[in-house]
C-alpha positions as CSV (number, residue, x, y, z in Angstrom):
1,X,93.9,122.3,159.1
2,X,96.0,123.0,155.9
3,X,94.0,123.0,152.7
4,X,97.3,122.2,150.9
5,X,98.0,118.6,152.7
6,X,95.1,118.6,155.2
7,X,97.5,118.6,158.0
8,X,96.6,120.3,161.5
9,X,98.9,123.0,162.8
10,X,99.2,123.2,166.5
11,X,100.0,126.5,167.9
12,X,102.4,127.0,170.7
13,X,101.6,130.6,173.1
14,X,103.7,132.5,170.5
15,X,101.9,131.6,167.4
16,X,98.4,131.9,168.9
17,X,99.4,135.2,170.3
18,X,100.3,136.1,166.7
19,X,97.2,134.5,165.3
20,X,95.1,136.0,167.9
21,X,96.4,139.4,166.9
22,X,95.4,139.3,163.1
23,X,93.0,141.8,162.9
24,X,94.0,143.4,159.3
25,X,95.0,146.7,160.7
26,X,98.2,145.7,163.3
27,X,101.5,145.2,161.4
28,X,103.4,141.8,162.7
29,X,106.0,143.9,163.8
30,X,103.6,145.5,166.3
31,X,102.1,142.5,167.5
32,X,105.5,140.9,168.0
33,X,106.4,143.9,169.9
34,X,103.1,144.1,172.2
35,X,102.3,140.3,172.8
36,X,105.4,138.5,172.4
37,X,108.5,140.9,173.4
38,X,106.4,142.2,176.2
39,X,105.3,138.8,177.7
40,X,108.3,136.7,176.8
41,X,112.0,136.7,177.6
42,X,113.2,137.0,173.9
43,X,115.3,139.5,172.0
44,X,113.0,141.6,169.5
45,X,115.2,140.6,166.4
46,X,114.7,136.8,167.1
47,X,111.1,137.3,167.9
48,X,110.4,139.1,164.6
49,X,112.7,136.4,162.8
50,X,110.5,133.7,164.3
51,X,107.1,135.2,163.8
52,X,108.0,135.8,159.8
53,X,109.0,132.2,159.6
54,X,105.7,131.3,161.1
55,X,103.9,133.6,158.9
56,X,105.7,132.1,156.0
57,X,104.7,128.7,157.1
58,X,100.9,129.9,156.9
59,X,101.5,131.3,153.8
60,X,102.8,127.9,152.4
61,X,99.5,126.2,154.0
62,X,97.4,128.8,152.4
63,X,95.8,129.8,155.8
64,X,96.9,133.2,155.7
65,X,96.8,135.9,152.8
66,X,99.2,138.9,152.4
67,X,97.9,142.3,151.2
68,X,99.9,145.5,150.9
69,X,97.2,147.7,152.8
70,X,94.8,146.9,155.9
71,X,92.1,144.9,155.3
72,X,88.8,146.3,157.1
73,X,85.7,144.3,157.5
74,X,87.3,141.1,156.7
75,X,85.2,137.9,157.4
76,X,88.1,136.3,158.9
77,X,91.3,136.8,161.1
78,X,93.9,139.1,159.4
79,X,97.6,139.5,160.3
80,X,99.3,142.7,158.9
81,X,103.0,141.7,158.4
82,X,106.1,143.8,157.5
83,X,105.6,147.1,157.0
84,X,101.9,148.0,155.6
85,X,101.7,144.2,154.3
86,X,98.5,142.7,155.8
87,X,97.8,139.0,156.0
88,X,94.4,137.7,156.1
89,X,93.3,134.1,156.6
90,X,91.2,133.1,153.7
91,X,87.6,131.6,154.1
């Protein structure tokens, strides 16, 4: 549920793979390559673009937080994003 507007977000299989890969140490690009490109017939550049849009939506809803470095021992799922940027869902 979004703390911004109390809306519920439904995750499809691809969005769920990104969410489940949110561990604070794995970059978004790596999650996309391992969990999306390897399982779905999609061009890597399209998958990366769509994943970045999804993360931006989560950011807008304040469901994830971005960090410049990996977040260890976080109490919530974490999603590293572009480069060394980490994304964590806030408590």
